[in-house]
VOTOR-869234 format. One record per residue (C-alpha): residue in one letter; chain; x negated, y, z negated. Coordinates in Angstrom, 3 decimals, decimal comma, always signed. Example, Ala and Ser with C-alpha at 12.3 -4.5 7.8 and 13.67 -1.06 7.14 Angstrom:
# residues 2
+--------+--------+----------+----------+----------+
: residu : chaine :     east :    north :       up :
+--------+--------+----------+----------+----------+
:      A :      A :  -12,300 :   -4,500 :   -7,800 :
:      S :      A :  -13,670 :   -1,060 :   -7,140 :
+--------+--------+----------+----------+----------+
//
This chain:
# residues 403
+--------+--------+----------+----------+----------+
: residu : chaine :     east :    north :       up :
+--------+--------+----------+----------+----------+
:      X :      A :   -9,930 :   -3,989 :  -57,676 :
:      X :      A :   -8,126 :   -7,399 :  -57,085 :
:      X :      A :   -9,296 :   -9,973 :  -54,740 :
:      X :      A :   -6,602 :  -12,724 :  -54,303 :
:      X :      A :   -6,915 :  -16,385 :  -52,889 :
:      X :      A :   -3,938 :  -18,366 :  -52,030 :
:      X :      A :   -4,849 :  -22,039 :  -51,696 :
:      X :      A :   -2,640 :  -25,143 :  -51,049 :
:      X :      A :   -2,542 :  -25,799 :  -54,817 :
:      X :      A :   -2,710 :  -22,648 :  -56,695 :
:      X :      A :   -3,339 :  -18,907 :  -56,597 :
:      X :      A :   -6,572 :  -17,486 :  -57,972 :
:      X :      A :   -6,649 :  -13,851 :  -58,912 :
:      X :      A :  -10,029 :  -12,257 :  -59,945 :
:      X :      A :   -9,912 :   -8,780 :  -61,393 :
:      X :      A :  -12,903 :   -6,602 :  -61,630 :
:      X :      A :  -12,649 :   -4,043 :  -64,483 :
:      X :      A :  -14,488 :   -0,926 :  -63,413 :
:      X :      A :  -14,079 :   +0,926 :  -66,652 :
:      X :      A :  -17,255 :   +2,472 :  -68,041 :
:      X :      A :  -18,921 :   +0,317 :  -70,710 :
:      X :      A :  -22,261 :   +0,263 :  -72,638 :
:      X :      A :  -24,480 :   -2,803 :  -73,073 :
:      X :      A :  -25,681 :   -2,977 :  -76,806 :
:      X :      A :  -28,380 :   -5,406 :  -76,405 :
:      X :      A :  -30,193 :   -7,980 :  -74,390 :
:      X :      A :  -27,731 :  -10,692 :  -75,653 :
:      X :      A :  -24,837 :   -8,790 :  -74,165 :
:      X :      A :  -26,793 :   -8,367 :  -70,886 :
:      X :      A :  -27,443 :  -12,008 :  -70,639 :
:      X :      A :  -23,881 :  -12,849 :  -71,337 :
:      X :      A :  -22,688 :  -10,566 :  -68,515 :
:      X :      A :  -25,078 :  -12,069 :  -66,126 :
:      X :      A :  -23,722 :  -15,459 :  -66,913 :
:      X :      A :  -20,272 :  -14,317 :  -66,425 :
:      X :      A :  -20,869 :  -12,836 :  -63,038 :
:      X :      A :  -22,697 :  -16,104 :  -62,033 :
:      X :      A :  -19,623 :  -18,050 :  -62,831 :
:      X :      A :  -17,242 :  -15,652 :  -60,995 :
:      X :      A :  -19,547 :  -15,911 :  -57,822 :
:      X :      A :  -19,638 :  -19,695 :  -58,106 :
:      X :      A :  -15,759 :  -19,774 :  -58,293 :
:      X :      A :  -15,387 :  -17,262 :  -55,189 :
:      X :      A :  -17,873 :  -19,375 :  -53,163 :
:      X :      A :  -15,869 :  -22,490 :  -53,809 :
:      X :      A :  -12,560 :  -20,974 :  -53,239 :
:      X :      A :  -13,645 :  -19,309 :  -50,069 :
:      X :      A :  -14,214 :  -22,800 :  -48,562 :
:      X :      A :  -10,625 :  -23,964 :  -49,390 :
:      X :      A :   -8,670 :  -20,798 :  -49,465 :
:      X :      A :   -5,613 :  -20,661 :  -46,997 :
:      X :      A :   -5,634 :  -16,885 :  -46,855 :
:      X :      A :   -7,373 :  -13,916 :  -48,497 :
:      X :      A :   -6,142 :  -10,683 :  -49,857 :
:      X :      A :   -8,082 :   -7,525 :  -50,553 :
:      X :      A :   -6,214 :   -5,006 :  -52,514 :
:      X :      A :   -3,353 :   -7,334 :  -53,147 :
:      X :      A :   -2,806 :  -10,233 :  -55,373 :
:      X :      A :   -0,536 :  -12,002 :  -52,989 :
:      X :      A :   -1,744 :  -11,958 :  -49,448 :
:      X :      A :   +0,926 :  -12,818 :  -46,780 :
:      X :      A :   +1,096 :  -16,456 :  -46,038 :
:      X :      A :   +0,965 :  -15,722 :  -42,314 :
:      X :      A :   -2,305 :  -13,871 :  -42,513 :
:      X :      A :   -5,705 :  -15,253 :  -42,992 :
:      X :      A :   -6,829 :  -11,904 :  -44,342 :
:      X :      A :   -4,728 :   -8,967 :  -45,624 :
:      X :      A :   -5,973 :   -5,650 :  -46,557 :
:      X :      A :   -3,722 :   -3,420 :  -48,662 :
:      X :      A :   -4,335 :   +0,254 :  -49,615 :
:      X :      A :   -1,926 :   +3,070 :  -50,063 :
:      X :      A :   -4,220 :   +5,898 :  -48,986 :
:      X :      A :   -7,190 :   +4,270 :  -47,135 :
:      X :      A :   -7,595 :   +2,485 :  -43,704 :
:      X :      A :   -9,528 :   -0,174 :  -42,139 :
:      X :      A :  -12,770 :   +1,074 :  -40,480 :
:      X :      A :  -14,111 :   -1,388 :  -37,816 :
:      X :      A :  -17,729 :   -1,538 :  -36,627 :
:      X :      A :  -18,614 :   +1,610 :  -34,440 :
:      X :      A :  -20,752 :   +0,573 :  -31,407 :
:      X :      A :  -21,991 :   +2,552 :  -28,516 :
:      X :      A :  -21,056 :   +0,456 :  -25,489 :
:      X :      A :  -22,853 :   +0,797 :  -22,146 :
:      X :      A :  -20,436 :   -0,346 :  -19,697 :
:      X :      A :  -17,359 :   -2,636 :  -19,617 :
:      X :      A :  -19,365 :   -5,420 :  -17,756 :
:      X :      A :  -22,438 :   -5,298 :  -20,196 :
:      X :      A :  -22,340 :   -8,337 :  -22,470 :
:      X :      A :  -26,030 :   -8,166 :  -23,505 :
:      X :      A :  -26,500 :   -4,730 :  -25,170 :
:      X :      A :  -25,747 :   -3,386 :  -27,767 :
:      X :      A :  -23,958 :   -6,616 :  -28,590 :
:      X :      A :  -25,429 :   -9,701 :  -27,228 :
:      X :      A :  -22,963 :  -12,507 :  -26,105 :
:      X :      A :  -19,872 :  -11,130 :  -27,740 :
:      X :      A :  -17,281 :  -13,548 :  -28,826 :
:      X :      A :  -13,934 :  -13,566 :  -26,959 :
:      X :      A :  -11,483 :  -11,324 :  -28,965 :
:      X :      A :  -14,363 :   -9,404 :  -30,703 :
:      X :      A :  -12,984 :   -6,050 :  -31,686 :
:      X :      A :  -14,933 :   -2,700 :  -32,021 :
:      X :      A :  -14,624 :   +0,968 :  -31,713 :
:      X :      A :  -16,554 :   +2,411 :  -28,938 :
:      X :      A :  -18,252 :   +5,765 :  -29,670 :
:      X :      A :  -19,927 :   +6,412 :  -26,213 :
:      X :      A :  -18,829 :   +7,709 :  -22,884 :
:      X :      A :  -21,027 :   +5,805 :  -20,540 :
:      X :      A :  -21,065 :   +3,881 :  -17,318 :
:      X :      A :  -19,432 :   +4,868 :  -13,932 :
:      X :      A :  -16,605 :   +3,905 :  -11,705 :
:      X :      A :  -14,627 :   +0,876 :  -12,732 :
:      X :      A :  -17,065 :   -0,104 :  -15,475 :
:      X :      A :  -17,217 :   +3,209 :  -17,252 :
:      X :      A :  -16,289 :   +3,292 :  -21,030 :
:      X :      A :  -14,926 :   +6,116 :  -23,116 :
:      X :      A :  -14,414 :   +6,390 :  -26,911 :
:      X :      A :  -11,702 :   +4,130 :  -28,266 :
:      X :      A :  -10,924 :   +0,502 :  -29,443 :
:      X :      A :  -12,176 :   -2,305 :  -27,290 :
:      X :      A :  -11,916 :   -5,939 :  -27,369 :
:      X :      A :  -14,077 :   -8,587 :  -25,459 :
:      X :      A :  -11,904 :  -10,616 :  -23,116 :
:      X :      A :  -14,384 :  -13,220 :  -22,496 :
:      X :      A :  -15,891 :  -11,551 :  -19,344 :
:      X :      A :  -15,601 :   -7,774 :  -20,115 :
:      X :      A :  -14,836 :   -5,183 :  -22,546 :
:      X :      A :  -11,211 :   -4,054 :  -22,442 :
:      X :      A :   -9,972 :   -0,802 :  -23,925 :
:      X :      A :   -6,806 :   -0,905 :  -26,006 :
:      X :      A :   -4,213 :   +1,765 :  -24,990 :
:      X :      A :   -1,108 :   +3,097 :  -26,627 :
:      X :      A :   +2,279 :   +3,718 :  -25,149 :
:      X :      A :   +1,623 :   +7,396 :  -25,399 :
:      X :      A :   -1,338 :   +7,268 :  -23,021 :
:      X :      A :   +0,071 :   +4,722 :  -20,453 :
:      X :      A :   +2,715 :   +4,767 :  -17,787 :
:      X :      A :   +5,493 :   +2,546 :  -18,907 :
:      X :      A :   +7,438 :   -0,077 :  -16,730 :
:      X :      A :  +10,626 :   +1,744 :  -17,776 :
:      X :      A :   +9,356 :   +5,277 :  -17,302 :
:      X :      A :   +7,863 :   +8,004 :  -19,507 :
:      X :      A :   +9,549 :  +11,114 :  -21,074 :
:      X :      A :   +8,146 :  +14,254 :  -22,423 :
:      X :      A :   +5,562 :  +14,576 :  -19,461 :
:      X :      A :   +4,066 :  +17,765 :  -18,129 :
:      X :      A :   +3,425 :  +18,111 :  -14,339 :
:      X :      A :   +0,466 :  +20,368 :  -15,226 :
:      X :      A :   -1,425 :  +17,849 :  -17,222 :
:      X :      A :   +0,105 :  +14,305 :  -16,581 :
:      X :      A :   -0,422 :  +12,398 :  -13,454 :
:      X :      A :   -0,714 :   +8,970 :  -12,018 :
:      X :      A :   -4,150 :   +8,270 :  -10,480 :
:      X :      A :   -7,871 :   +8,664 :  -11,380 :
:      X :      A :  -10,390 :  +11,207 :  -12,139 :
:      X :      A :  -13,301 :   +9,632 :  -10,151 :
:      X :      A :  -13,859 :   +9,477 :   -6,353 :
:      X :      A :  -12,561 :   +6,170 :   -5,640 :
:      X :      A :   -9,491 :   +4,820 :   -3,664 :
:      X :      A :   -6,172 :   +4,336 :   -5,508 :
:      X :      A :   -4,368 :   +1,127 :   -4,537 :
:      X :      A :   -0,785 :   -0,173 :   -5,075 :
:      X :      A :   -0,344 :   -3,929 :   -4,750 :
:      X :      A :   +2,482 :   -6,479 :   -4,525 :
:      X :      A :   +1,838 :  -10,185 :   -4,851 :
:      X :      A :   -1,695 :   -9,277 :   -5,639 :
:      X :      A :   -2,151 :   -7,739 :   -2,116 :
:      X :      A :   -2,991 :   -4,043 :   -1,362 :
:      X :      A :   +0,022 :   -2,487 :   +0,311 :
:      X :      A :   -0,560 :   +1,260 :   -0,143 :
:      X :      A :   -3,746 :   +3,138 :   -0,426 :
:      X :      A :   -4,557 :   +6,770 :   -1,282 :
:      X :      A :   -8,238 :   +7,171 :   -0,300 :
:      X :      A :  -10,567 :   +9,352 :   -2,369 :
:      X :      A :  -10,427 :  +12,006 :   +0,399 :
:      X :      A :   -6,613 :  +12,235 :   +0,153 :
:      X :      A :   -5,856 :  +10,081 :   +3,221 :
:      X :      A :   -2,940 :   +7,659 :   +2,991 :
:      X :      A :   -2,730 :   +4,101 :   +4,431 :
:      X :      A :   +0,101 :   +1,671 :   +4,496 :
:      X :      A :   -1,271 :   -1,732 :   +5,310 :
:      X :      A :   -4,539 :   -0,006 :   +5,740 :
:      X :      A :   -7,024 :   -0,076 :   +2,903 :
:      X :      A :   -9,529 :   +2,398 :   +4,711 :
:      X :      A :   -7,385 :   +4,987 :   +6,377 :
:      X :      A :   -9,247 :   +7,316 :   +8,795 :
:      X :      A :   -6,286 :   +9,633 :   +9,454 :
:      X :      A :   -4,144 :  +11,714 :   +7,123 :
:      X :      A :   -1,385 :   +9,145 :   +7,366 :
:      X :      A :   -1,982 :   +5,673 :   +8,809 :
:      X :      A :   -0,036 :   +2,515 :   +9,154 :
:      X :      A :   -1,146 :   -0,921 :  +10,150 :
:      X :      A :   +0,712 :   -4,151 :  +11,444 :
:      X :      A :   +4,191 :   -2,731 :  +11,176 :
:      X :      A :   +6,782 :   -0,355 :  +12,588 :
:      X :      A :   +8,051 :   +3,084 :  +11,253 :
:      X :      A :  +11,849 :   +3,152 :  +11,147 :
:      X :      A :  +13,659 :   +6,547 :  +10,599 :
:      X :      A :  +17,229 :   +5,391 :   +9,466 :
:      X :      A :  +20,277 :   +7,365 :   +8,331 :
:      X :      A :  +23,498 :   +6,681 :   +6,343 :
:      X :      A :  +25,276 :  +10,025 :   +7,129 :
:      X :      A :  +25,842 :   +9,472 :  +10,866 :
:      X :      A :  +23,152 :  +11,904 :  +11,734 :
:      X :      A :  +19,961 :  +10,675 :  +13,418 :
:      X :      A :  +16,729 :  +11,635 :  +11,846 :
:      X :      A :  +14,054 :  +13,532 :  +13,663 :
:      X :      A :  +10,489 :  +13,179 :  +14,176 :
:      X :      A :   +9,242 :  +16,744 :  +14,051 :
:      X :      A :   +5,958 :  +18,363 :  +15,287 :
:      X :      A :   +5,174 :  +21,800 :  +13,875 :
:      X :      A :   +3,867 :  +24,552 :  +16,129 :
:      X :      A :   +0,474 :  +26,112 :  +15,142 :
:      X :      A :   +0,890 :  +27,721 :  +11,890 :
:      X :      A :   -0,239 :  +31,090 :  +13,113 :
:      X :      A :   +2,597 :  +30,936 :  +15,839 :
:      X :      A :   +5,416 :  +30,682 :  +13,158 :
:      X :      A :   +7,597 :  +27,884 :  +11,700 :
:      X :      A :   +9,210 :  +26,431 :  +14,769 :
:      X :      A :   +8,919 :  +22,716 :  +15,736 :
:      X :      A :   +9,584 :  +20,243 :  +18,502 :
:      X :      A :  +11,586 :  +17,077 :  +17,567 :
:      X :      A :  +12,540 :  +13,630 :  +19,017 :
:      X :      A :  +15,531 :  +11,824 :  +17,921 :
:      X :      A :  +17,938 :   +9,135 :  +19,140 :
:      X :      A :  +21,454 :   +9,444 :  +20,272 :
:      X :      A :  +24,325 :   +6,735 :  +20,084 :
:      X :      A :  +23,227 :   +3,812 :  +22,297 :
:      X :      A :  +24,335 :   +0,256 :  +22,938 :
:      X :      A :  +21,107 :   -1,490 :  +22,724 :
:      X :      A :  +17,419 :   -1,106 :  +21,541 :
:      X :      A :  +15,166 :   +1,032 :  +23,650 :
:      X :      A :  +11,421 :   +0,827 :  +23,527 :
:      X :      A :   +9,018 :   +2,964 :  +25,589 :
:      X :      A :   +5,545 :   +1,645 :  +26,369 :
:      X :      A :   +3,069 :   +4,483 :  +27,075 :
:      X :      A :   +0,690 :   +4,534 :  +30,115 :
:      X :      A :   -2,778 :   +3,344 :  +29,545 :
:      X :      A :   -4,599 :   +6,254 :  +31,054 :
:      X :      A :   -4,300 :  +10,020 :  +31,138 :
:      X :      A :   -2,166 :  +11,338 :  +34,059 :
:      X :      A :   -3,388 :  +13,654 :  +36,755 :
:      X :      A :   -2,551 :  +17,438 :  +37,057 :
:      X :      A :   +1,304 :  +17,820 :  +37,761 :
:      X :      A :   +2,013 :  +14,219 :  +37,082 :
:      X :      A :   +5,067 :  +13,043 :  +35,217 :
:      X :      A :   +6,096 :   +9,897 :  +33,322 :
:      X :      A :   +8,216 :   +7,459 :  +35,218 :
:      X :      A :  +10,178 :   +4,418 :  +33,985 :
:      X :      A :  +10,031 :   +1,093 :  +35,734 :
:      X :      A :  +13,438 :   +0,180 :  +34,353 :
:      X :      A :  +12,093 :   -1,915 :  +31,369 :
:      X :      A :  +10,762 :   +0,989 :  +29,426 :
:      X :      A :   +7,143 :   +0,663 :  +30,747 :
:      X :      A :   +6,009 :   +4,238 :  +31,471 :
:      X :      A :   +3,449 :   +5,047 :  +34,238 :
:      X :      A :   +2,240 :   +8,409 :  +35,428 :
:      X :      A :   +3,915 :   +9,561 :  +38,762 :
:      X :      A :   +4,180 :  +12,750 :  +40,560 :
:      X :      A :   +6,744 :  +15,449 :  +40,123 :
:      X :      A :   +9,569 :  +15,209 :  +42,496 :
:      X :      A :   +8,657 :  +18,468 :  +44,153 :
:      X :      A :   +5,223 :  +19,946 :  +44,949 :
:      X :      A :   +5,158 :  +23,288 :  +46,481 :
:      X :      A :   +2,162 :  +25,318 :  +47,928 :
:      X :      A :   +2,172 :  +28,785 :  +49,433 :
:      X :      A :   -0,733 :  +30,529 :  +51,129 :
:      X :      A :   -1,747 :  +33,523 :  +49,234 :
:      X :      A :   -4,279 :  +34,880 :  +51,809 :
:      X :      A :   -4,778 :  +34,681 :  +55,645 :
:      X :      A :   -7,088 :  +31,917 :  +56,759 :
:      X :      A :   -8,878 :  +31,736 :  +60,156 :
:      X :      A :  -11,022 :  +29,585 :  +62,383 :
:      X :      A :  -13,207 :  +31,087 :  +65,065 :
:      X :      A :  -15,218 :  +29,283 :  +67,685 :
:      X :      A :  -14,822 :  +25,865 :  +66,145 :
:      X :      A :  -13,010 :  +22,538 :  +67,034 :
:      X :      A :  -14,101 :  +20,858 :  +63,775 :
:      X :      A :  -11,013 :  +20,079 :  +61,667 :
:      X :      A :  -11,263 :  +21,670 :  +58,213 :
:      X :      A :   -9,090 :  +21,303 :  +55,010 :
:      X :      A :   -6,523 :  +23,973 :  +54,700 :
:      X :      A :   -7,279 :  +26,213 :  +51,594 :
:      X :      A :   -3,975 :  +25,740 :  +50,050 :
:      X :      A :   -2,147 :  +22,666 :  +51,532 :
:      X :      A :   -3,470 :  +19,598 :  +49,473 :
:      X :      A :   -1,041 :  +17,492 :  +47,408 :
:      X :      A :   -1,360 :  +14,513 :  +45,135 :
:      X :      A :   +0,636 :  +11,388 :  +46,190 :
:      X :      A :   +1,173 :   +8,031 :  +44,421 :
:      X :      A :   +1,083 :   +4,546 :  +45,649 :
:      X :      A :   +4,143 :   +2,863 :  +47,292 :
:      X :      A :   +6,071 :   +6,121 :  +47,441 :
:      X :      A :   +8,040 :   +7,956 :  +50,207 :
:      X :      A :   +7,754 :  +11,678 :  +50,508 :
:      X :      A :   +9,672 :  +14,405 :  +52,506 :
:      X :      A :   +7,556 :  +17,027 :  +54,097 :
:      X :      A :   +8,990 :  +20,518 :  +54,822 :
:      X :      A :   +7,185 :  +23,732 :  +55,738 :
:      X :      A :   +6,961 :  +26,920 :  +57,785 :
:      X :      A :   +3,729 :  +28,442 :  +58,917 :
:      X :      A :   +3,206 :  +31,790 :  +60,403 :
:      X :      A :   +0,359 :  +31,561 :  +62,859 :
:      X :      A :   -1,389 :  +32,879 :  +65,901 :
:      X :      A :   -3,782 :  +31,606 :  +68,467 :
:      X :      A :   -5,063 :  +32,548 :  +72,039 :
:      X :      A :   -4,072 :  +30,628 :  +75,119 :
:      X :      A :   -7,643 :  +29,382 :  +75,292 :
:      X :      A :   -8,454 :  +28,492 :  +71,654 :
:      X :      A :   -4,999 :  +27,060 :  +70,831 :
:      X :      A :   -4,382 :  +24,815 :  +67,752 :
:      X :      A :   -4,780 :  +21,299 :  +66,725 :
:      X :      A :   -3,945 :  +19,692 :  +63,361 :
:      X :      A :   -3,887 :  +16,418 :  +61,401 :
:      X :      A :   -2,040 :  +15,394 :  +58,189 :
:      X :      A :   -4,535 :  +13,179 :  +56,133 :
:      X :      A :   -3,009 :  +10,656 :  +53,779 :
:      X :      A :   -4,301 :   +7,659 :  +51,628 :
:      X :      A :   -5,284 :   +4,440 :  +53,405 :
:      X :      A :   -2,345 :   +2,331 :  +54,615 :
:      X :      A :   -0,023 :   +5,327 :  +54,739 :
:      X :      A :   +2,340 :   +5,896 :  +57,760 :
:      X :      A :   +3,675 :   +9,250 :  +58,912 :
:      X :      A :   +6,704 :  +10,488 :  +60,967 :
:      X :      A :   +6,147 :  +14,290 :  +61,183 :
:      X :      A :   +7,648 :  +16,639 :  +63,706 :
:      X :      A :   +5,846 :  +19,938 :  +64,562 :
:      X :      A :   +8,044 :  +22,465 :  +66,245 :
:      X :      A :   +6,523 :  +25,680 :  +67,531 :
:      X :      A :   +9,522 :  +28,014 :  +67,943 :
:      X :      A :   +8,600 :  +30,727 :  +70,369 :
:      X :      A :  +10,540 :  +33,525 :  +71,920 :
:      X :      A :   +9,702 :  +31,750 :  +75,226 :
:      X :      A :   +8,948 :  +28,003 :  +75,755 :
:      X :      A :   +8,751 :  +25,883 :  +72,628 :
:      X :      A :   +6,287 :  +23,078 :  +71,702 :
:      X :      A :   +7,353 :  +19,826 :  +69,957 :
:      X :      A :   +4,719 :  +17,464 :  +68,545 :
:      X :      A :   +5,368 :  +14,108 :  +66,644 :
:      X :      A :   +2,621 :  +12,941 :  +64,279 :
:      X :      A :   +2,603 :   +9,222 :  +63,545 :
:      X :      A :   -1,114 :   +8,502 :  +62,266 :
:      X :      A :   -2,787 :  +10,162 :  +59,358 :
:      X :      A :   -6,044 :   +9,347 :  +61,049 :
:      X :      A :   -5,380 :  +11,148 :  +64,356 :
:      X :      A :   -5,418 :  +14,793 :  +65,262 :
:      X :      A :   -2,628 :  +16,248 :  +67,530 :
:      X :      A :   -2,488 :  +19,290 :  +69,717 :
:      X :      A :   +0,210 :  +21,646 :  +68,401 :
:      X :      A :   +0,166 :  +24,402 :  +70,932 :
:      X :      A :   -0,005 :  +24,517 :  +74,749 :
:      X :      A :   -0,060 :  +28,350 :  +75,089 :
:      X :      A :   -0,379 :  +31,447 :  +72,921 :
:      X :      A :   +1,330 :  +31,573 :  +69,478 :
:      X :      A :   +2,214 :  +35,067 :  +68,473 :
:      X :      A :   +2,363 :  +36,047 :  +64,670 :
:      X :      A :   +5,165 :  +38,632 :  +65,360 :
:      X :      A :   +7,620 :  +36,352 :  +67,346 :
:      X :      A :   +6,697 :  +32,726 :  +66,890 :
:      X :      A :   +6,676 :  +30,336 :  +63,919 :
:      X :      A :   +5,613 :  +26,721 :  +63,358 :
:      X :      A :   +8,214 :  +24,571 :  +61,596 :
:      X :      A :   +7,253 :  +21,179 :  +59,996 :
:      X :      A :   +9,565 :  +18,494 :  +58,786 :
:      X :      A :   +9,113 :  +14,693 :  +58,361 :
:      X :      A :   +8,045 :  +11,923 :  +55,980 :
:      X :      A :   +4,901 :  +10,141 :  +54,797 :
:      X :      A :   +5,035 :   +6,700 :  +53,292 :
:      X :      A :   +2,000 :   +5,573 :  +51,043 :
:      X :      A :   +0,974 :   +1,942 :  +50,565 :
:      X :      A :   -0,767 :   +0,418 :  +47,645 :
:      X :      A :   -3,220 :   +3,273 :  +47,429 :
:      X :      A :   -2,662 :   +6,645 :  +45,748 :
:      X :      A :   -4,627 :   +9,725 :  +46,716 :
:      X :      A :   -4,200 :  +13,065 :  +48,444 :
:      X :      A :   -2,061 :  +14,235 :  +51,285 :
:      X :      A :   -3,479 :  +17,422 :  +53,019 :
:      X :      A :   -3,313 :  +19,427 :  +56,256 :
:      X :      A :   -6,424 :  +19,851 :  +58,340 :
:      X :      A :   -6,547 :  +22,153 :  +61,389 :
:      X :      A :   -8,883 :  +23,952 :  +63,840 :
:      X :      A :   -9,083 :  +25,338 :  +67,389 :
:      X :      A :   -8,343 :  +22,917 :  +70,244 :
:      X :      A :  -11,071 :  +24,755 :  +72,329 :
:      X :      A :  -13,794 :  +26,837 :  +70,791 :
:      X :      A :  -13,093 :  +30,427 :  +71,308 :
:      X :      A :  -14,033 :  +33,866 :  +69,829 :
:      X :      A :  -10,531 :  +34,795 :  +69,347 :
:      X :      A :   -9,582 :  +33,434 :  +65,881 :
:      X :      A :   -6,848 :  +30,995 :  +65,285 :
:      X :      A :   -5,056 :  +32,087 :  +61,956 :
:      X :      A :   -2,685 :  +30,819 :  +59,414 :
:      X :      A :   -1,064 :  +33,771 :  +57,514 :
:      X :      A :   -0,152 :  +34,367 :  +53,944 :
:      X :      A :   +3,387 :  +33,381 :  +52,841 :
:      X :      A :   +3,172 :  +30,170 :  +54,930 :
:      X :      A :   +4,305 :  +27,129 :  +52,818 :
:      X :      A :   +4,526 :  +23,446 :  +52,556 :
:      X :      A :   +6,690 :  +21,463 :  +50,168 :
:      X :      A :   +6,223 :  +17,627 :  +49,330 :
:      X :      A :   +9,153 :  +16,064 :  +47,710 :
:      X :      A :   +9,205 :  +12,497 :  +46,327 :
:      X :      A :  +12,360 :  +10,861 :  +47,556 :
:      X :      A :  +11,767 :   +7,166 :  +46,596 :
+--------+--------+----------+----------+----------+
//
């Protein structure tokens, strides 16, 4: 074996001859001891001033402090069982920066876990050395397998992508995705930004909502058409009432309004006997919005005695005004009544109404003020009588929003 030392002044080569030999006597043994002592003294002195050292070579490279050379053997570093990347006390206490070891243990958890491999100490933590074969390269990888290779982790922690050292994209451990949201609570979540569906093929993209999977593969989509300016819709702040629709104020702010037409038909006869107390009709109640005008139309098939007769009132929200004409069309004399107040009852008939020859026709308007609510028909007998006053099935009222 050769050990070579290059110094600034000379090259020292020491050769140990390892052939077998036999000591003949004590004098030869003493001579060998003296020779070894001299060699050790020389090595110690040259180790202080040597520029570089070679083991297995007589001429170590000038750029290397230490060069090991062997044609069929390698360098075996210290093998240490690390506990975690952030442990700098055990099994090595106060490791020097750049200290290199081979870790033999699988230990720790989460981001501080260690697995077998080469590690160096960075000054604050143990860092594993990787090779191009086990890392994702900046220019891409080849020879990958979709069944075994992946980008991600194998423990239950979020995976983050950063730019400018700021997290922009997060895949949570439960599979939920966040853009601008580091803790997404929905399957896909964005924060502090807009979502833009662009196109370069002159075909607008669609936002598609699939029907329940048990129903098939159809979907409902929303997409834009050619337009001259940006359009933004602002949704209402509350849930709408039954039969309500979205209305636009002209700037894109949407509010809940009523359908343009509300229609109600009596499905069964309704009667009042021996009572002058106004009661809500079973069918004729409608929802009206604030500051709206509605057109009222209807035909009621009715009957009453000449004693009991009929009175009625159209009730509307506070502040509303009415102009409603009630026309009792008889085979004989007709009755005409104008209703102006939603808080006043009006006598509708002055004599008998026959269900076979007569009909009540209703037409007019109601205007609401700043209060929304219900618009409904109340009715009863004018005079209490044992002969019932009746509204028959197939009678109807229609309330239409006109402005």
